[in-house]
C-alpha positions as CSV (number, residue, x, y, z in Angstrom):
1,M,83.0,85.0,40.4
2,G,83.1,86.6,44.1
3,R,81.2,89.4,45.5
4,G,82.7,92.8,45.2
5,K,83.3,95.2,48.2
6,I,81.0,97.7,49.4
7,V,81.7,100.7,51.2
8,I,79.8,100.9,54.2
9,R,77.9,104.0,54.2
10,R,74.2,105.3,54.3
11,I,72.2,104.2,51.3
12,D,70.5,107.0,49.9
13,N,68.2,105.1,47.6
14,S,65.2,104.5,50.2
15,T,64.1,101.3,48.3
16,S,67.4,99.9,48.0
17,R,68.0,100.9,51.7
18,Q,64.9,99.0,52.8
19,V,65.7,95.9,50.9
20,T,69.3,96.0,52.2
21,F,67.8,96.3,55.8
22,S,65.4,93.3,55.4
23,K,68.0,91.0,53.9
24,R,70.7,91.9,56.0
25,R,68.3,91.7,59.5
26,N,67.2,88.3,58.3
27,G,70.9,87.1,57.9
28,L,71.8,88.7,61.1
29,L,68.7,87.0,62.8
30,K,69.7,83.1,61.2
31,K,73.2,83.9,62.9
32,A,71.9,84.4,65.8
33,K,69.7,81.4,65.8
34,E,72.6,79.3,64.4
35,L,74.6,80.5,67.4
36,S,72.7,80.0,70.0
37,I,71.6,76.4,68.9
38,L,75.5,75.3,67.8
39,C,77.2,76.5,70.8
40,D,74.4,76.3,73.2
41,A,74.4,80.3,73.9
42,E,72.0,82.5,75.3
43,V,71.5,84.9,72.5
44,G,69.4,88.1,72.4
45,V,69.2,90.4,69.5
46,M,67.1,93.5,69.0
47,I,66.7,95.6,65.8
48,F,65.0,98.9,65.6
49,S,64.4,100.1,61.9
50,S,64.4,103.7,61.0
51,T,60.6,103.6,61.0
52,G,60.8,102.4,64.5
53,K,59.6,98.9,64.4
54,L,61.1,96.5,66.5
55,H,62.7,93.0,65.2
56,D,64.1,90.6,68.2
57,F,65.4,87.1,68.5
58,S,66.0,85.5,72.1
59,S,67.0,82.1,72.7
60,S,65.2,82.5,76.0
61,S,63.4,85.1,77.6
62,M,63.9,88.2,76.2
63,K,63.5,89.8,79.6
64,A,65.6,87.4,81.1
65,N,68.4,88.2,78.8
66,I,68.2,92.1,79.2
67,E,67.9,91.6,83.3
68,R,71.1,89.2,83.2
69,Y,73.0,91.9,80.6
70,N,72.1,94.7,83.3
71,K,73.2,92.8,86.3
72,M,76.7,91.8,84.4
73,K,76.9,95.4,83.3
74,E,76.9,96.4,87.3
75,D,79.3,93.8,88.3
76,D,81.6,94.7,85.6
77,Q,81.3,98.6,86.4
78,Q,82.1,97.5,90.2
79,L,84.9,95.2,89.0
80,T,86.3,98.2,86.7
81,T,86.1,100.5,89.7
82,Q,87.7,98.0,92.4
83,T,90.5,97.5,89.6
84,S,91.2,101.2,88.9
85,E,91.0,101.7,92.7
86,A,93.7,99.0,93.6
87,K,95.6,100.5,90.6
88,F,95.7,104.3,92.0
89,W,96.6,102.7,95.5
90,Q,99.4,100.4,93.6
91,R,100.6,103.6,92.0
92,E,100.5,105.7,95.7
93,A,102.5,102.7,97.1
94,S,105.0,102.4,94.7
95,M,105.3,106.3,94.8
96,L,105.7,106.6,98.4
97,R,108.4,103.5,98.6
98,Q,110.2,105.6,95.9
99,Q,110.4,108.6,98.5
100,L,110.7,106.4,101.4
101,E,114.0,105.0,99.4
102,I,115.1,108.7,98.6
103,L,114.7,110.1,102.5
104,Q,116.5,106.5,103.6
105,Q,119.4,107.6,101.2
106,S,119.7,111.3,102.2
107,H,119.4,110.2,106.1
108,R,122.4,107.7,105.3
109,Q,124.3,110.3,103.9
110,M,123.8,113.1,106.6
111,M,125.0,110.3,108.8
112,G,128.2,110.0,107.0
113,E,127.3,106.8,105.3
114,E,127.3,105.6,101.6
115,L,129.3,108.5,100.7
116,S,131.4,106.7,98.0
117,G,129.6,107.7,94.8
118,I,128.9,111.2,95.7
119,S,130.3,113.9,93.2
120,V,132.1,116.8,95.3
121,R,129.5,119.1,93.9
122,D,126.8,116.7,95.9
123,L,129.3,116.6,98.7
124,Q,129.4,120.4,99.4
125,N,125.8,120.9,98.9
126,L,125.2,118.2,101.7
127,E,128.2,120.1,103.8
128,N,126.1,123.0,103.6
129,Q,122.7,121.6,104.4
130,L,124.5,120.2,107.5
131,E,125.9,123.6,108.3
132,T,122.3,124.7,108.0
133,S,121.0,122.1,110.0
134,L,123.5,122.6,112.7
135,R,123.1,126.6,113.1
136,C,119.5,125.7,113.4
137,V,120.0,123.5,116.3
138,R,122.4,125.6,118.1
139,N,119.9,128.7,117.4
140,R,117.4,126.7,119.3
141,K,119.4,125.4,121.7
142,E,120.6,128.9,122.5
143,K,117.1,130.3,122.4
144,F,115.9,127.6,125.1
145,M,118.9,128.3,127.3
146,L,118.1,132.2,127.5
147,D,114.4,131.3,128.0
148,E,115.5,128.9,130.9
149,I,117.8,131.7,132.3
150,Q,115.1,134.3,132.2
151,E,112.8,132.0,133.9
152,L,115.4,131.3,136.6
153,N,116.2,135.0,136.8
154,R,112.5,135.7,137.3
155,K,112.4,132.9,140.3
156,V,115.6,134.3,142.0
157,N,113.6,137.8,142.0
158,I,110.5,136.0,143.5
159,I,112.6,134.3,146.0
160,H,114.7,137.5,146.7
161,Q,111.8,139.5,147.4
162,E,110.2,136.7,149.9
163,N,113.5,136.4,151.5
164,L,113.7,140.3,152.0
165,E,109.7,140.0,153.3
166,Q,111.0,137.4,155.9
167,Y,114.1,139.5,156.8
168,K,111.6,142.5,157.7
169,K,109.5,140.2,159.8
170,V,112.0,138.8,161.3
171,N,113.3,142.3,162.6
172,L,110.1,143.3,163.3
173,I,109.9,140.4,165.6
174,Y,113.4,141.2,167.1
175,R,112.4,144.5,167.9
176,E,109.3,143.7,169.5
177,Y,111.4,141.1,171.7
178,M,114.1,143.9,172.7
179,E,111.3,146.2,173.6
180,L,110.0,143.8,175.8
């Protein structure tokens, strides 16, 4: 006849709870000792009772086990951080590759390449984009040319003024020469 399955919950009766604690503690410590012997593993078990009493087993030094555990935990956290950082950069690189592909496709279409699989609506949108771009380029060119014309007109005015001054000086010198 086998044992019945028990519900895992807090035992209300304090005497039964203490007896169960004692039996299960001893069983756990026995299993830890067997595991260390059979598998040549370093095992450390610490149990604090509800009254605060410590029960422990260690196949070697408990302090060494705790230090080793802390070091492994730090290494694991660093590895987890490095792994999550690597995954972040992999996702970032993947998104950038997708964006690059979209931009390259758009550029090829604007250059008139790879238009075979595009719908009429998309072609109209592309045409509108190109017309808008062309208008912007023409406006920029026109503004640049107007600025250049204004600069040249300013230089012409300066040269004209200098020319008038030189003409006046020449006339003055000519009059002085004629008076002599």
